C-alpha positions in Angstrom: 43.1 91.2 2.2 41.4 91.1 -1.4 43.9 93.8 -2.1 46.2 90.4 -2.8 44.4 89.2 -5.6 43.8 92.9 -7.6 46.1 95.0 -9.6 48.0 98.5 -7.4 46.0 100.1 -10.2 42.9 100.1 -8.3 42.1 101.2 -4.4 40.9 98.8 -2.0 39.2 99.3 1.4 38.0 96.5 3.5 36.4 96.2 7.4 36.1 93.0 9.2 33.2 94.3 11.6 30.6 97.2 10.9 31.8 100.8 11.6 30.4 102.6 14.5 29.1 106.1 13.5 29.3 105.8 10.1 26.7 108.0 8.1 24.5 107.7 4.9 23.7 110.2 2.4 19.8 111.1 2.5 19.4 109.4 -0.8 21.2 106.5 0.6 19.2 106.8 3.7 16.2 106.3 1.2 17.3 103.0 0.1 17.6 101.1 3.2 14.6 103.2 5.3 13.0 99.9 5.3 15.8 97.2 6.0 16.2 95.5 8.9 19.3 96.3 11.1 21.7 93.9 9.9 21.0 95.1 6.1 21.3 98.3 7.2 24.4 97.8 8.7 26.0 96.0 5.9 25.1 98.7 3.6 26.4 101.6 5.7 29.8 99.9 6.4 30.4 98.8 2.5 29.9 102.2 1.4 31.8 103.9 4.0 34.6 101.7 2.5 33.7 102.7 -0.9 34.0 106.3 0.2 37.1 106.1 1.8 38.8 104.2 -1.4 37.2 107.0 -4.0 38.6 109.9 -1.6 42.2 107.9 -1.8 41.5 107.9 -5.7 41.1 111.6 -5.4 37.4 111.7 -6.1 35.2 113.5 -3.4 32.7 111.5 -1.2 29.3 111.5 -2.6 26.2 109.3 -2.3 26.6 105.9 -3.7 23.1 105.0 -5.4 21.7 102.0 -7.4 21.0 101.4 -10.8 19.6 98.9 -12.9 19.4 95.6 -11.2 20.7 97.1 -8.1 24.1 97.5 -9.4 26.2 100.5 -7.6 26.2 103.9 -9.6 29.9 104.8 -9.7 31.3 108.5 -9.7 31.9 109.5 -13.6 35.5 108.2 -14.7 35.5 105.7 -12.1 34.8 102.1 -12.0 34.3 99.7 -8.8 32.8 96.6 -7.1 31.6 96.0 -3.5 30.9 92.9 -1.3 30.2 91.9 1.9 29.3 88.7 3.9 29.6 87.7 7.4 32.7 89.2 9.3 33.8 91.0 6.1 33.0 94.3 3.8 35.1 95.7 0.9 35.0 98.1 -1.8 37.3 98.3 -5.0 37.5 101.4 -7.2 39.4 102.5 -10.1 39.9 105.2 -12.7 38.5 104.1 -15.9 41.2 105.2 -17.7 43.1 102.3 -16.3 40.6 99.8 -15.2 37.5 98.9 -17.7 35.8 97.0 -15.1 36.2 95.1 -11.9 34.1 92.5 -9.8 34.7 91.3 -6.2 33.2 88.8 -3.9 33.6 87.1 -0.7 31.9 84.3 0.7 32.5 82.3 4.4 34.8 79.4 3.2 32.9 76.7 3.7 30.3 74.3 1.7 27.3 75.4 -0.4 23.9 74.6 1.3 22.5 71.4 -0.2 21.1 71.6 -3.7 22.9 75.2 -4.5 25.8 73.7 -6.5 23.6 72.0 -8.8 21.8 75.2 -9.3 24.7 77.5 -10.3 27.1 75.1 -12.0 27.3 73.2 -15.4 28.2 69.4 -15.6 31.8 70.0 -16.9 32.4 72.2 -13.7 31.2 69.8 -11.3 33.3 67.1 -13.0 36.3 69.5 -12.5 35.1 70.3 -8.7 35.6 66.7 -8.0 39.2 66.7 -9.4 39.9 69.8 -7.5 38.7 68.5 -4.1 41.0 65.2 -4.7 44.3 67.7 -5.3 43.1 70.3 -2.7 40.8 68.8 -0.1 41.5 71.9 2.2 39.5 74.2 -0.2 35.5 74.5 -0.7 35.4 74.5 -4.2 31.9 74.5 -4.7 32.0 77.9 -2.7 34.8 79.1 -4.6 33.1 78.4 -8.1 30.2 80.2 -6.8 32.2 83.5 -5.7 33.7 83.5 -8.6 30.7 83.4 -11.0 29.7 86.4 -8.3 32.8 88.1 -9.6 32.2 87.5 -13.0 28.9 88.8 -13.1 30.0 92.1 -11.1 32.2 92.6 -13.9 30.1 92.1 -16.7 27.1 93.9 -15.8 28.7 97.0 -16.0 29.7 96.5 -19.8 26.6 95.2 -20.6 23.4 96.2 -18.2 22.1 92.9 -19.1 21.6 89.8 -17.0 24.4 87.1 -16.9 22.8 83.7 -15.7 24.9 81.3 -13.6 24.6 78.7 -17.0 26.0 81.7 -19.0 29.8 81.1 -18.5 31.9 77.9 -17.9 34.7 78.4 -15.0 37.8 76.6 -14.9 40.2 77.0 -11.5 43.6 75.8 -11.2 44.5 73.7 -8.1 47.9 74.9 -7.9 47.6 78.6 -8.6 45.2 81.6 -7.4 43.7 82.2 -11.0 40.6 81.0 -12.7 39.1 81.8 -15.9 35.7 82.0 -17.5 34.5 81.3 -21.1 31.2 83.0 -22.0 28.3 80.9 -23.5 26.4 84.1 -24.6 27.6 87.4 -26.7 30.1 89.1 -25.1 30.4 92.8 -24.9 32.4 94.7 -27.4 35.3 96.9 -25.5 37.6 99.0 -27.4 36.3 97.5 -30.7 37.2 93.8 -29.3 34.3 91.6 -28.5 34.9 90.2 -24.8 35.1 86.5 -24.5 35.3 85.7 -21.0 37.2 87.1 -18.1 40.0 85.9 -16.0 40.6 86.7 -12.3 42.2 85.5 -9.0 40.8 84.0 -5.7 42.4 83.7 -2.3 41.5 81.5 0.9 42.3 82.6 4.3 40.9 83.5 7.8 37.8 81.5 6.9 36.4 83.2 3.7 37.0 83.0 0.2 37.7 86.0 -2.1 37.5 86.4 -5.7 38.4 89.6 -7.8 38.4 90.3 -11.6 39.9 93.5 -12.7 40.3 94.1 -16.7 43.1 97.0 -17.6 42.2 99.0 -20.4 45.3 98.4 -22.1 
């Protein structure tokens, strides 16, 4: 599903239920040794998706460990992103020669809990959400905004190794298309001699889910 909003230069593998019999590498087992069963199943299935994507890319399967702030550590020469929510797991990978960074997120297509929107959005974004809701009342725009900001962070972090708060980027979305744009309010990373001032991505609402994705090409 999420591959519809990603370029063909990346490989996507998704699952709509946890994979029975999926195995972890010993190093990965250590990361979830104390996790509850639900968390362990999510962790295992999304890594199974990531390994299948890497194999399709021609990269041998191996453990996908966690680095700074829990970000996944991808094999040399590759970039990737993973996401999971109730009823959905997905992983996307690409070659670093073709994709600078990638970030994906999936969420249940339902309103955010009370109080969350104020915590994750800027006043101008909330004003825009009200207008978007009038134009497209079938979309839970608050959840879409949250998901898009998660994708922005996942695309940002591999380039900077720095935190990006919800208030550090302002997002705009189009009710008549499937695109969104994020303008950074903090200094961005330098990529290929150019300072990154923002990201553009796409969104999809289908089958009770909202998905967002960013993929920055190398050229």
